[in-house]
C-alpha atoms as an extended CHARMM CRD file, in Angstrom:
* protein
*
       302  EXT
         1         1  MET       CA             58.1740000000        3.1800000000       49.1130000000  PROA      1               0.0000000000
         2         2  LYS       CA             56.1680000000        2.5100000000       45.9500000000  PROA      2               0.0000000000
         3         3  LYS       CA             54.4500000000       -0.4740000000       47.5960000000  PROA      3               0.0000000000
         4         4  SER       CA             53.4730000000        1.6750000000       50.5830000000  PROA      4               0.0000000000
         5         5  VAL       CA             52.0050000000        4.3690000000       48.3450000000  PROA      5               0.0000000000
         6         6  LYS       CA             50.1240000000        1.7640000000       46.3010000000  PROA      6               0.0000000000
         7         7  LEU       CA             48.7240000000        0.1640000000       49.4600000000  PROA      7               0.0000000000
         8         8  PHE       CA             47.6510000000        3.5530000000       50.8090000000  PROA      8               0.0000000000
         9         9  LEU       CA             45.8710000000        4.3870000000       47.5340000000  PROA      9               0.0000000000
        10        10  GLU       CA             44.1000000000        1.0070000000       47.5770000000  PROA      10              0.0000000000
        11        11  ILE       CA             42.9000000000        1.5150000000       51.1520000000  PROA      11              0.0000000000
        12        12  PHE       CA             41.8330000000        5.0920000000       50.4040000000  PROA      12              0.0000000000
        13        13  GLN       CA             39.8220000000        4.0460000000       47.3460000000  PROA      13              0.0000000000
        14        14  ILE       CA             38.2240000000        1.1240000000       49.1970000000  PROA      14              0.0000000000
        15        15  ALA       CA             37.2000000000        3.5930000000       51.9350000000  PROA      15              0.0000000000
        16        16  ILE       CA             35.5510000000        5.7960000000       49.2880000000  PROA      16              0.0000000000
        17        17  ALA       CA             33.8960000000        2.6880000000       47.8150000000  PROA      17              0.0000000000
        18        18  ILE       CA             32.4070000000        1.7380000000       51.1890000000  PROA      18              0.0000000000
        19        19  PHE       CA             31.1440000000        5.3010000000       51.6800000000  PROA      19              0.0000000000
        20        20  LEU       CA             29.4740000000        5.3480000000       48.2410000000  PROA      20              0.0000000000
        21        21  ALA       CA             27.8580000000        1.9500000000       48.7980000000  PROA      21              0.0000000000
        22        22  SER       CA             26.5390000000        3.0340000000       52.2070000000  PROA      22              0.0000000000
        23        23  ILE       CA             24.9760000000        6.1500000000       50.6530000000  PROA      23              0.0000000000
        24        24  GLY       CA             23.2240000000        4.0000000000       48.0610000000  PROA      24              0.0000000000
        25        25  LEU       CA             21.8280000000        1.7830000000       50.8060000000  PROA      25              0.0000000000
        26        26  LYS       CA             21.0300000000        4.2550000000       53.6170000000  PROA      26              0.0000000000
        27        27  ALA       CA             19.9580000000        7.3080000000       51.5930000000  PROA      27              0.0000000000
        28        28  PHE       CA             17.9910000000        5.4810000000       48.8980000000  PROA      28              0.0000000000
        29        29  LEU       CA             17.2690000000        1.7540000000       49.0380000000  PROA      29              0.0000000000
        30        30  LEU       CA             16.8070000000        0.8920000000       52.7350000000  PROA      30              0.0000000000
        31        31  PRO       CA             14.4750000000        3.7640000000       53.7630000000  PROA      31              0.0000000000
        32        32  ASN       CA             12.1510000000        2.8480000000       50.9040000000  PROA      32              0.0000000000
        33        33  GLY       CA             12.1560000000       -0.9290000000       51.3660000000  PROA      33              0.0000000000
        34        34  PHE       CA             13.9960000000       -1.7420000000       48.1080000000  PROA      34              0.0000000000
        35        35  LEU       CA             16.4450000000       -4.6130000000       47.7760000000  PROA      35              0.0000000000
        36        36  ASP       CA             19.7080000000       -5.0440000000       45.9700000000  PROA      36              0.0000000000
        37        37  GLY       CA             20.9990000000       -8.3360000000       44.6030000000  PROA      37              0.0000000000
        38        38  GLY       CA             23.4480000000      -10.7250000000       46.2330000000  PROA      38              0.0000000000
        39        39  VAL       CA             24.1170000000      -11.2250000000       49.9250000000  PROA      39              0.0000000000
        40        40  THR       CA             23.2690000000       -7.5740000000       50.6160000000  PROA      40              0.0000000000
        41        41  GLY       CA             19.7960000000       -8.1910000000       49.1980000000  PROA      41              0.0000000000
        42        42  VAL       CA             19.3520000000      -11.2970000000       51.3590000000  PROA      42              0.0000000000
        43        43  ALA       CA             20.4400000000       -9.3050000000       54.4230000000  PROA      43              0.0000000000
        44        44  ILE       CA             17.8660000000       -6.5900000000       53.5960000000  PROA      44              0.0000000000
        45        45  LEU       CA             15.1750000000       -9.2590000000       53.0960000000  PROA      45              0.0000000000
        46        46  ILE       CA             15.9220000000      -10.9020000000       56.4510000000  PROA      46              0.0000000000
        47        47  SER       CA             15.9880000000       -7.4900000000       58.1280000000  PROA      47              0.0000000000
        48        48  LYS       CA             12.5210000000       -6.7500000000       56.7310000000  PROA      48              0.0000000000
        49        49  LEU       CA             11.1370000000      -10.1100000000       57.8890000000  PROA      49              0.0000000000
        50        50  THR       CA             12.7110000000      -10.0810000000       61.3530000000  PROA      50              0.0000000000
        51        51  SER       CA             13.9230000000       -7.5940000000       63.9200000000  PROA      51              0.0000000000
        52        52  LEU       CA             17.5530000000       -8.3210000000       63.0450000000  PROA      52              0.0000000000
        53        53  GLU       CA             19.3700000000       -5.1950000000       61.9040000000  PROA      53              0.0000000000
        54        54  ILE       CA             21.0030000000       -5.2960000000       58.4740000000  PROA      54              0.0000000000
        55        55  SER       CA             24.2950000000       -4.1780000000       60.0310000000  PROA      55              0.0000000000
        56        56  ILE       CA             24.3220000000       -7.4890000000       61.8990000000  PROA      56              0.0000000000
        57        57  ALA       CA             22.6940000000       -9.6520000000       59.2170000000  PROA      57              0.0000000000
        58        58  LEU       CA             25.1980000000       -8.6610000000       56.5270000000  PROA      58              0.0000000000
        59        59  PRO       CA             28.3830000000       -9.8420000000       58.3430000000  PROA      59              0.0000000000
        60        60  LEU       CA             26.6430000000      -13.0020000000       59.6240000000  PROA      60              0.0000000000
        61        61  LEU       CA             25.3970000000      -13.9940000000       56.1750000000  PROA      61              0.0000000000
        62        62  SER       CA             28.8350000000      -13.2750000000       54.7230000000  PROA      62              0.0000000000
        63        63  ILE       CA             30.5920000000      -15.8350000000       56.9750000000  PROA      63              0.0000000000
        64        64  PRO       CA             29.8400000000      -18.8710000000       54.7050000000  PROA      64              0.0000000000
        65        65  PHE       CA             31.1300000000      -16.9000000000       51.7190000000  PROA      65              0.0000000000
        66        66  PHE       CA             34.3040000000      -15.9680000000       53.6140000000  PROA      66              0.0000000000
        67        67  ILE       CA             34.8570000000      -19.6820000000       54.2210000000  PROA      67              0.0000000000
        68        68  LEU       CA             34.3880000000      -20.3440000000       50.4960000000  PROA      68              0.0000000000
        69        69  GLY       CA             36.7700000000      -17.4870000000       49.7790000000  PROA      69              0.0000000000
        70        70  TRP       CA             39.4720000000      -19.2520000000       51.8080000000  PROA      70              0.0000000000
        71        71  PHE       CA             39.5390000000      -21.9250000000       49.0880000000  PROA      71              0.0000000000
        72        72  THR       CA             38.9420000000      -19.7470000000       46.0100000000  PROA      72              0.0000000000
        73        73  VAL       CA             40.6600000000      -16.3490000000       46.2900000000  PROA      73              0.0000000000
        74        74  SER       CA             43.9840000000      -15.0900000000       47.5970000000  PROA      74              0.0000000000
        75        75  ARG       CA             44.4020000000      -14.3870000000       51.3190000000  PROA      75              0.0000000000
        76        76  ARG       CA             45.0600000000      -10.7250000000       50.5300000000  PROA      76              0.0000000000
        77        77  ILE       CA             41.7530000000      -10.3230000000       48.6840000000  PROA      77              0.0000000000
        78        78  LEU       CA             39.9020000000      -12.2980000000       51.3800000000  PROA      78              0.0000000000
        79        79  MET       CA             41.2460000000      -10.1790000000       54.2360000000  PROA      79              0.0000000000
        80        80  LYS       CA             40.4690000000       -6.9100000000       52.4330000000  PROA      80              0.0000000000
        81        81  SER       CA             36.9600000000       -8.1980000000       51.6990000000  PROA      81              0.0000000000
        82        82  VAL       CA             36.3220000000       -9.2070000000       55.3270000000  PROA      82              0.0000000000
        83        83  VAL       CA             37.4180000000       -5.7940000000       56.5910000000  PROA      83              0.0000000000
        84        84  SER       CA             35.4430000000       -3.9900000000       53.8550000000  PROA      84              0.0000000000
        85        85  ILE       CA             32.1790000000       -5.7890000000       54.6350000000  PROA      85              0.0000000000
        86        86  LEU       CA             32.6050000000       -5.2330000000       58.3870000000  PROA      86              0.0000000000
        87        87  VAL       CA             33.2650000000       -1.5100000000       57.8570000000  PROA      87              0.0000000000
        88        88  LEU       CA             30.2760000000       -1.2950000000       55.4950000000  PROA      88              0.0000000000
        89        89  ALA       CA             28.0810000000       -2.8740000000       58.1900000000  PROA      89              0.0000000000
        90        90  LEU       CA             29.3150000000       -0.2870000000       60.7100000000  PROA      90              0.0000000000
        91        91  MET       CA             28.6620000000        2.5490000000       58.2570000000  PROA      91              0.0000000000
        92        92  ILE       CA             25.1180000000        1.2890000000       57.6810000000  PROA      92              0.0000000000
        93        93  HSD       CA             24.5580000000        1.1110000000       61.4490000000  PROA      93              0.0000000000
        94        94  PHE       CA             25.8710000000        4.5800000000       62.3480000000  PROA      94              0.0000000000
        95        95  GLU       CA             25.0010000000        6.6220000000       59.2470000000  PROA      95              0.0000000000
        96        96  ASN       CA             21.8090000000        8.6130000000       59.5010000000  PROA      96              0.0000000000
        97        97  PHE       CA             21.1360000000        9.9730000000       56.0220000000  PROA      97              0.0000000000
        98        98  LYS       CA             17.7430000000       11.4870000000       55.4900000000  PROA      98              0.0000000000
        99        99  PRO       CA             15.8640000000       10.1130000000       52.4590000000  PROA      99              0.0000000000
       100       100  ILE       CA             16.5960000000       12.4100000000       49.5270000000  PROA      100             0.0000000000
       101       101  THR       CA             13.4970000000       11.6700000000       47.4640000000  PROA      101             0.0000000000
       102       102  GLU       CA             10.2640000000        9.7060000000       47.5660000000  PROA      102             0.0000000000
       103       103  ASP       CA             10.1820000000        9.1210000000       43.8100000000  PROA      103             0.0000000000
       104       104  LYS       CA             10.5330000000        5.3580000000       43.4210000000  PROA      104             0.0000000000
       105       105  LEU       CA             12.1460000000        5.5520000000       40.0070000000  PROA      105             0.0000000000
       106       106  LEU       CA             14.8120000000        7.9850000000       41.2290000000  PROA      106             0.0000000000
       107       107  ILE       CA             15.3870000000        5.8260000000       44.3020000000  PROA      107             0.0000000000
       108       108  SER       CA             16.0400000000        2.7540000000       42.1460000000  PROA      108             0.0000000000
       109       109  ILE       CA             18.3130000000        4.5750000000       39.7050000000  PROA      109             0.0000000000
       110       110  PHE       CA             20.4220000000        6.6260000000       42.1180000000  PROA      110             0.0000000000
       111       111  GLY       CA             20.5000000000        3.9270000000       44.7720000000  PROA      111             0.0000000000
       112       112  GLY       CA             21.8450000000        1.5550000000       42.1220000000  PROA      112             0.0000000000
       113       113  LEU       CA             24.3430000000        4.1560000000       40.8790000000  PROA      113             0.0000000000
       114       114  PHE       CA             25.8710000000        4.8080000000       44.2990000000  PROA      114             0.0000000000
       115       115  LEU       CA             25.8940000000        1.1360000000       45.2670000000  PROA      115             0.0000000000
       116       116  GLY       CA             27.3380000000        0.0600000000       41.8980000000  PROA      116             0.0000000000
       117       117  ALA       CA             30.0300000000        2.7540000000       42.0790000000  PROA      117             0.0000000000
       118       118  GLY       CA             31.0210000000        1.5100000000       45.5230000000  PROA      118             0.0000000000
       119       119  ILE       CA             31.1100000000       -2.1680000000       44.5800000000  PROA      119             0.0000000000
       120       120  GLY       CA             32.9340000000       -1.4780000000       41.3050000000  PROA      120             0.0000000000
       121       121  LEU       CA             35.5880000000        0.7020000000       42.9700000000  PROA      121             0.0000000000
       122       122  ALA       CA             36.1060000000       -1.9240000000       45.6730000000  PROA      122             0.0000000000
       123       123  ILE       CA             36.5260000000       -4.7500000000       43.1540000000  PROA      123             0.0000000000
       124       124  LYS       CA             38.9640000000       -2.6290000000       41.1560000000  PROA      124             0.0000000000
       125       125  ASN       CA             41.1180000000       -2.3810000000       44.2820000000  PROA      125             0.0000000000
       126       126  GLY       CA             41.0430000000       -6.0840000000       45.1090000000  PROA      126             0.0000000000
       127       127  SER       CA             38.1030000000       -6.2920000000       47.5110000000  PROA      127             0.0000000000
       128       128  VAL       CA             34.4430000000       -7.2960000000       47.4050000000  PROA      128             0.0000000000
       129       129  LEU       CA             31.4740000000       -5.8150000000       49.2470000000  PROA      129             0.0000000000
       130       130  ASP       CA             29.1760000000       -8.7490000000       48.5380000000  PROA      130             0.0000000000
       131       131  GLY       CA             29.8200000000      -12.4630000000       49.0600000000  PROA      131             0.0000000000
       132       132  SER       CA             27.8670000000      -13.5220000000       45.9610000000  PROA      132             0.0000000000
       133       133  GLU       CA             30.9490000000      -12.8060000000       43.8320000000  PROA      133             0.0000000000
       134       134  ILE       CA             32.9150000000      -15.3010000000       45.9330000000  PROA      134             0.0000000000
       135       135  LEU       CA             30.1110000000      -17.8560000000       45.5160000000  PROA      135             0.0000000000
       136       136  GLY       CA             30.2590000000      -17.3140000000       41.7550000000  PROA      136             0.0000000000
       137       137  ILE       CA             34.0210000000      -17.9300000000       41.7010000000  PROA      137             0.0000000000
       138       138  PHE       CA             33.6540000000      -21.1030000000       43.7970000000  PROA      138             0.0000000000
       139       139  VAL       CA             30.8300000000      -22.6640000000       41.7390000000  PROA      139             0.0000000000
       140       140  ASN       CA             32.5570000000      -21.6990000000       38.4930000000  PROA      140             0.0000000000
       141       141  ASP       CA             35.7160000000      -23.4580000000       39.6650000000  PROA      141             0.0000000000
       142       142  LYS       CA             33.7640000000      -26.6210000000       40.4960000000  PROA      142             0.0000000000
       143       143  THR       CA             31.2500000000      -26.7770000000       37.6360000000  PROA      143             0.0000000000
       144       144  GLY       CA             32.4950000000      -24.4760000000       34.8690000000  PROA      144             0.0000000000
       145       145  ILE       CA             29.2480000000      -22.4550000000       34.9090000000  PROA      145             0.0000000000
       146       146  SER       CA             30.0150000000      -18.7780000000       34.2700000000  PROA      146             0.0000000000
       147       147  ILE       CA             30.1520000000      -16.4390000000       37.2570000000  PROA      147             0.0000000000
       148       148  GLY       CA             27.5740000000      -14.1020000000       35.6790000000  PROA      148             0.0000000000
       149       149  VAL       CA             25.0470000000      -16.9350000000       35.2710000000  PROA      149             0.0000000000
       150       150  ILE       CA             25.5490000000      -18.0640000000       38.8810000000  PROA      150             0.0000000000
       151       151  ILE       CA             25.0090000000      -14.5720000000       40.3100000000  PROA      151             0.0000000000
       152       152  LEU       CA             22.0170000000      -14.0340000000       37.9960000000  PROA      152             0.0000000000
       153       153  GLY       CA             20.4230000000      -17.2930000000       39.2140000000  PROA      153             0.0000000000
       154       154  PHE       CA             21.0680000000      -16.3030000000       42.8310000000  PROA      154             0.0000000000
       155       155  ASN       CA             19.3450000000      -12.9640000000       42.2870000000  PROA      155             0.0000000000
       156       156  ILE       CA             16.3910000000      -14.4060000000       40.3480000000  PROA      156             0.0000000000
       157       157  VAL       CA             15.5330000000      -16.5570000000       43.3830000000  PROA      157             0.0000000000
       158       158  LEU       CA             15.9380000000      -13.5210000000       45.6650000000  PROA      158             0.0000000000
       159       159  PHE       CA             13.6600000000      -11.2580000000       43.6160000000  PROA      159             0.0000000000
       160       160  VAL       CA             11.0190000000      -13.9640000000       43.1620000000  PROA      160             0.0000000000
       161       161  LEU       CA             10.9040000000      -14.3470000000       46.9660000000  PROA      161             0.0000000000
       162       162  THR       CA             10.6110000000      -10.5730000000       47.2760000000  PROA      162             0.0000000000
       163       163  GLY       CA              7.6300000000      -10.5540000000       44.9210000000  PROA      163             0.0000000000
       164       164  ILE       CA              5.9360000000      -13.3780000000       46.8530000000  PROA      164             0.0000000000
       165       165  LEU       CA              6.6120000000      -12.0540000000       50.3680000000  PROA      165             0.0000000000
       166       166  PHE       CA              6.0360000000       -8.3530000000       49.7180000000  PROA      166             0.0000000000
       167       167  SER       CA              4.7540000000       -7.0740000000       46.3780000000  PROA      167             0.0000000000
       168       168  LEU       CA              5.5300000000       -7.2570000000       42.6940000000  PROA      168             0.0000000000
       169       169  GLU       CA              6.0820000000       -3.5050000000       42.6500000000  PROA      169             0.0000000000
       170       170  VAL       CA              8.8550000000       -3.7100000000       45.2520000000  PROA      170             0.0000000000
       171       171  ALA       CA             10.3700000000       -6.6500000000       43.3750000000  PROA      171             0.0000000000
       172       172  MET       CA             10.3230000000       -4.7900000000       40.0430000000  PROA      172             0.0000000000
       173       173  TYR       CA             11.8980000000       -1.6270000000       41.4690000000  PROA      173             0.0000000000
       174       174  SER       CA             14.4940000000       -3.8250000000       43.2100000000  PROA      174             0.0000000000
       175       175  VAL       CA             15.3120000000       -5.4890000000       39.8750000000  PROA      175             0.0000000000
       176       176  LEU       CA             15.7390000000       -2.0290000000       38.3180000000  PROA      176             0.0000000000
       177       177  ALA       CA             18.0970000000       -1.0010000000       41.1380000000  PROA      177             0.0000000000
       178       178  TYR       CA             20.0780000000       -4.2160000000       40.6450000000  PROA      178             0.0000000000
       179       179  LEU       CA             20.3950000000       -3.6580000000       36.8690000000  PROA      179             0.0000000000
       180       180  VAL       CA             21.6430000000       -0.0990000000       37.4040000000  PROA      180             0.0000000000
       181       181  THR       CA             24.0930000000       -1.4080000000       40.0100000000  PROA      181             0.0000000000
       182       182  ALA       CA             25.3840000000       -4.1150000000       37.6620000000  PROA      182             0.0000000000
       183       183  LYS       CA             25.8610000000       -1.6850000000       34.7610000000  PROA      183             0.0000000000
       184       184  THR       CA             27.6750000000        0.8230000000       36.9760000000  PROA      184             0.0000000000
       185       185  ILE       CA             30.0010000000       -1.9210000000       38.1990000000  PROA      185             0.0000000000
       186       186  ASP       CA             30.7790000000       -2.7930000000       34.5660000000  PROA      186             0.0000000000
       187       187  LEU       CA             31.6320000000        0.8330000000       33.7990000000  PROA      187             0.0000000000
       188       188  PHE       CA             34.0220000000        1.0120000000       36.7370000000  PROA      188             0.0000000000
       189       189  LEU       CA             35.7110000000       -2.2690000000       35.8420000000  PROA      189             0.0000000000
       190       190  GLU       CA             35.8450000000       -1.9280000000       32.0580000000  PROA      190             0.0000000000
       191       191  GLY       CA             35.9460000000        1.8600000000       31.7210000000  PROA      191             0.0000000000
       192       192  PHE       CA             34.1300000000        4.0090000000       29.2090000000  PROA      192             0.0000000000
       193       193  GLU       CA             36.3650000000        2.9910000000       26.3330000000  PROA      193             0.0000000000
       194       194  ASP       CA             34.4570000000        0.4860000000       24.2260000000  PROA      194             0.0000000000
       195       195  TYR       CA             36.1550000000       -1.2910000000       21.3170000000  PROA      195             0.0000000000
       196       196  VAL       CA             35.0410000000       -3.5230000000       18.4760000000  PROA      196             0.0000000000
       197       197  GLY       CA             37.0980000000       -5.7410000000       16.2280000000  PROA      197             0.0000000000
       198       198  LEU       CA             36.5950000000       -6.0400000000       12.4720000000  PROA      198             0.0000000000
       199       199  MET       CA             37.8570000000       -8.7910000000       10.1840000000  PROA      199             0.0000000000
       200       200  ILE       CA             37.6890000000       -7.7140000000        6.5500000000  PROA      200             0.0000000000
       201       201  ILE       CA             38.0660000000       -9.7760000000        3.3980000000  PROA      201             0.0000000000
       202       202  THR       CA             38.1920000000       -7.7380000000        0.2120000000  PROA      202             0.0000000000
       203       203  SER       CA             39.4540000000       -8.0840000000       -3.3450000000  PROA      203             0.0000000000
       204       204  LYS       CA             41.1760000000       -4.7260000000       -2.8620000000  PROA      204             0.0000000000
       205       205  SER       CA             43.2390000000       -5.6470000000        0.1530000000  PROA      205             0.0000000000
       206       206  LYS       CA             46.2670000000       -3.4180000000       -0.4970000000  PROA      206             0.0000000000
       207       207  GLU       CA             44.1750000000       -0.3080000000       -1.1280000000  PROA      207             0.0000000000
       208       208  MET       CA             41.9610000000       -1.1170000000        1.8670000000  PROA      208             0.0000000000
       209       209  GLN       CA             44.9310000000       -1.3770000000        4.2070000000  PROA      209             0.0000000000
       210       210  GLN       CA             46.2030000000        2.0060000000        3.0470000000  PROA      210             0.0000000000
       211       211  GLU       CA             42.7900000000        3.6570000000        3.4260000000  PROA      211             0.0000000000
       212       212  LEU       CA             42.2290000000        2.2870000000        6.9440000000  PROA      212             0.0000000000
       213       213  ILE       CA             45.6230000000        3.4700000000        8.1430000000  PROA      213             0.0000000000
       214       214  GLU       CA             45.3440000000        6.9210000000        6.5620000000  PROA      214             0.0000000000
       215       215  LYS       CA             41.6700000000        7.7350000000        7.2240000000  PROA      215             0.0000000000
       216       216  VAL       CA             40.8890000000        5.7920000000       10.4110000000  PROA      216             0.0000000000
       217       217  GLY       CA             44.3500000000        6.1150000000       11.9170000000  PROA      217             0.0000000000
       218       218  GLN       CA             44.3990000000        2.7230000000       13.6040000000  PROA      218             0.0000000000
       219       219  GLY       CA             46.9260000000       -0.0860000000       13.4210000000  PROA      219             0.0000000000
       220       220  ILE       CA             46.0310000000       -3.1930000000       11.4200000000  PROA      220             0.0000000000
       221       221  THR       CA             47.0920000000       -6.8130000000       11.3000000000  PROA      221             0.0000000000
       222       222  VAL       CA             46.9920000000       -8.7860000000        8.0460000000  PROA      222             0.0000000000
       223       223  TYR       CA             46.5170000000      -12.5570000000        8.0460000000  PROA      223             0.0000000000
       224       224  ARG       CA             47.1330000000      -14.8470000000        5.1190000000  PROA      224             0.0000000000
       225       225  GLY       CA             44.0520000000      -16.9770000000        4.3650000000  PROA      225             0.0000000000
       226       226  ALA       CA             44.6710000000      -20.4250000000        2.8850000000  PROA      226             0.0000000000
       227       227  LYS       CA             41.4660000000      -20.6970000000        0.8590000000  PROA      227             0.0000000000
       228       228  GLY       CA             37.8280000000      -19.7140000000        0.9100000000  PROA      228             0.0000000000
       229       229  PHE       CA             34.5610000000      -20.6800000000       -0.7680000000  PROA      229             0.0000000000
       230       230  GLY       CA             31.7930000000      -18.2340000000       -1.6340000000  PROA      230             0.0000000000
       231       231  SER       CA             29.5300000000      -16.8850000000       -4.3520000000  PROA      231             0.0000000000
       232       232  ARG       CA             32.5470000000      -16.3590000000       -6.5790000000  PROA      232             0.0000000000
       233       233  GLY       CA             33.7010000000      -19.9140000000       -6.1130000000  PROA      233             0.0000000000
       234       234  LYS       CA             36.9780000000      -21.0320000000       -4.6100000000  PROA      234             0.0000000000
       235       235  LYS       CA             39.6350000000      -18.4630000000       -3.8130000000  PROA      235             0.0000000000
       236       236  GLU       CA             43.1380000000      -19.0690000000       -2.4930000000  PROA      236             0.0000000000
       237       237  GLY       CA             45.8090000000      -16.8820000000       -0.9240000000  PROA      237             0.0000000000
       238       238  MET       CA             43.4970000000      -14.0330000000        0.1000000000  PROA      238             0.0000000000
       239       239  GLU       CA             44.4190000000      -11.5450000000        2.8090000000  PROA      239             0.0000000000
       240       240  ILE       CA             42.3380000000      -11.0080000000        5.9620000000  PROA      240             0.0000000000
       241       241  ILE       CA             42.5820000000       -7.5540000000        7.5160000000  PROA      241             0.0000000000
       242       242  HSD       CA             42.0910000000       -7.3510000000       11.2900000000  PROA      242             0.0000000000
       243       243  ILE       CA             41.4940000000       -3.9260000000       12.8790000000  PROA      243             0.0000000000
       244       244  VAL       CA             40.3720000000       -2.8830000000       16.3840000000  PROA      244             0.0000000000
       245       245  VAL       CA             38.6290000000        0.5010000000       16.6570000000  PROA      245             0.0000000000
       246       246  ASN       CA             36.8920000000        2.5160000000       19.3220000000  PROA      246             0.0000000000
       247       247  ARG       CA             33.1230000000        2.1810000000       18.8660000000  PROA      247             0.0000000000
       248       248  ILE       CA             33.0340000000        5.9410000000       18.2290000000  PROA      248             0.0000000000
       249       249  ASP       CA             35.0950000000        5.3080000000       15.0780000000  PROA      249             0.0000000000
       250       250  SER       CA             33.1780000000        2.2330000000       13.9040000000  PROA      250             0.0000000000
       251       251  LYS       CA             30.8110000000        4.1480000000       11.5800000000  PROA      251             0.0000000000
       252       252  LYS       CA             33.7190000000        6.0150000000       10.0430000000  PROA      252             0.0000000000
       253       253  THR       CA             35.5090000000        2.6950000000        9.4980000000  PROA      253             0.0000000000
       254       254  TYR       CA             32.4770000000        1.1930000000        7.7470000000  PROA      254             0.0000000000
       255       255  ARG       CA             32.1740000000        4.2530000000        5.5080000000  PROA      255             0.0000000000
       256       256  THR       CA             35.8360000000        3.9590000000        4.5860000000  PROA      256             0.0000000000
       257       257  ILE       CA             35.3880000000        0.2780000000        3.7030000000  PROA      257             0.0000000000
       258       258  ASP       CA             32.1820000000        0.8340000000        1.7170000000  PROA      258             0.0000000000
       259       259  ALA       CA             33.7100000000        3.6950000000       -0.2660000000  PROA      259             0.0000000000
       260       260  LEU       CA             36.4100000000        1.3640000000       -1.5760000000  PROA      260             0.0000000000
       261       261  ASP       CA             34.5920000000       -1.9740000000       -1.7480000000  PROA      261             0.0000000000
       262       262  GLU       CA             30.8540000000       -2.3010000000       -1.0670000000  PROA      262             0.0000000000
       263       263  ASP       CA             31.0950000000       -6.0890000000       -1.4530000000  PROA      263             0.0000000000
       264       264  ALA       CA             33.7710000000       -6.5130000000        1.2320000000  PROA      264             0.0000000000
       265       265  PHE       CA             32.9920000000       -9.2900000000        3.7220000000  PROA      265             0.0000000000
       266       266  ILE       CA             33.1140000000       -7.9560000000        7.3150000000  PROA      266             0.0000000000
       267       267  ILE       CA             32.8950000000       -9.7530000000       10.6450000000  PROA      267             0.0000000000
       268       268  GLU       CA             32.3600000000       -7.5090000000       13.6850000000  PROA      268             0.0000000000
       269       269  PHE       CA             32.8810000000       -8.6920000000       17.2610000000  PROA      269             0.0000000000
       270       270  ASP       CA             33.0620000000       -7.1120000000       20.7060000000  PROA      270             0.0000000000
       271       271  VAL       CA             36.4820000000       -6.6360000000       22.2730000000  PROA      271             0.0000000000
       272       272  ASN       CA             36.4780000000       -6.9340000000       26.0610000000  PROA      272             0.0000000000
       273       273  LYS       CA             39.9620000000       -5.6080000000       26.7430000000  PROA      273             0.0000000000
       274       274  VAL       CA             42.8180000000       -4.1140000000       24.7540000000  PROA      274             0.0000000000
       275       275  LYS       CA             46.3250000000       -3.0670000000       25.7050000000  PROA      275             0.0000000000
       276       276  GLY       CA             49.1470000000       -1.4900000000       23.7380000000  PROA      276             0.0000000000
       277       277  GLY       CA             49.1570000000       -1.0790000000       19.9840000000  PROA      277             0.0000000000
       278       278  VAL       CA             47.8570000000        1.9750000000       18.1370000000  PROA      278             0.0000000000
       279       279  LEU       CA             44.4940000000        2.7450000000       19.7130000000  PROA      279             0.0000000000
       280       280  LYS       CA             42.5290000000        5.9480000000       20.0600000000  PROA      280             0.0000000000
       281       281  GLN       CA             41.4320000000        6.5970000000       23.6440000000  PROA      281             0.0000000000
       282       282  TYR       CA             38.7650000000        9.2580000000       23.9780000000  PROA      282             0.0000000000
       283       283  PHE       CA             38.2370000000        9.0510000000       27.7380000000  PROA      283             0.0000000000
       284       284  SER       CA             41.8350000000        8.8070000000       28.9320000000  PROA      284             0.0000000000
       285       285  LYS       CA             44.2950000000       11.5360000000       29.8730000000  PROA      285             0.0000000000
       286       286  LYS       CA             47.0860000000        9.4720000000       28.3460000000  PROA      286             0.0000000000
       287       287  ASN       CA             48.0210000000       10.4380000000       24.8100000000  PROA      287             0.0000000000
       288       288  SER       CA             47.0720000000        7.8310000000       22.2560000000  PROA      288             0.0000000000
       289       289  LYS       CA             49.9220000000        6.2210000000       20.3800000000  PROA      289             0.0000000000
       290       290  ARG       CA             50.2680000000        7.4720000000       16.8420000000  PROA      290             0.0000000000
       291       291  LEU       CA             51.2310000000        5.7190000000       13.6650000000  PROA      291             0.0000000000
       292       292  ALA       CA             54.6840000000        6.4100000000       12.3240000000  PROA      292             0.0000000000
       293       293  PRO       CA             54.6280000000        8.6320000000        9.1740000000  PROA      293             0.0000000000
       294       294  ALA       CA             55.7130000000        5.7690000000        6.9080000000  PROA      294             0.0000000000
       295       295  VAL       CA             54.2500000000        2.9240000000        8.9130000000  PROA      295             0.0000000000
       296       296  TYR       CA             52.7010000000        1.2530000000        5.8950000000  PROA      296             0.0000000000
       297       297  GLU       CA             54.6430000000        0.2680000000        2.8270000000  PROA      297             0.0000000000
       298       298  PRO       CA             52.8030000000       -2.0350000000        0.4350000000  PROA      298             0.0000000000
       299       299  ASP       CA             54.5380000000       -5.3170000000       -0.3040000000  PROA      299             0.0000000000
       300       300  ASP       CA             56.1880000000       -5.5030000000       -3.6770000000  PROA      300             0.0000000000
       301       301  GLU       CA             54.0600000000       -7.3200000000       -6.1820000000  PROA      301             0.0000000000
       302       302  SER       CA             55.8240000000      -10.3630000000       -7.5580000000  PROA      302             0.0000000000
């Protein structure tokens, strides 16, 4: 029963994703001659250069990527992707949205938003609406080059051709639409919660741990450092405090650290994904886990 409900929700969300992507294309980008990146962009380019409709060009151009997908992704993902792209092509063919605006900036932004929302929602449910992602996975598997770099290179060639064959203005607005699309996809895949990690080395480690737990309200991890070398010479047996905070709380965390030790050494790094632990979530309906009242008890000094 649970599997059936999960499958239904996946199909329902993929259907919404296809609808959103088709709005981005038919109501914004296509009527105004703008391109997107990836295979969709190539299909639009070919449609502009020939009499071949994009609803036909898109599935035809996707065939080589489906073949690559046979060797790179699961059969389940491949089948959902094939069906999704075919349905998207049908939506593009039969939809008859009237252009909403003639403002080129708005066209690029909102076309990218709708298209990115569709692609991101589809990927989140185990499907793709563009074969360039499959190409990225395949080349990455063979060469080790990152998927992002592969897709970026693919799109650079596409937009350069657009600038040569049509105009630089169309190419630039198409790049803007692609950037908005890419950022929207990221938001759908990674969510609005953005975290950073901090590694702190301070001469007041015990007090710092207490302050971070009480004032920031996040969990911490303490590592034992073997030795270090700095302006104060060699130091052994220092403690390294590791804390992950929502970016909203990062300024508050820095203020807490500076108030206790302005000379503390801090390393900040981006955190792509977190799960579990004591983390504040500002954009989730789920209640954040809270620290136990007596979660921190300083070690006895020997």
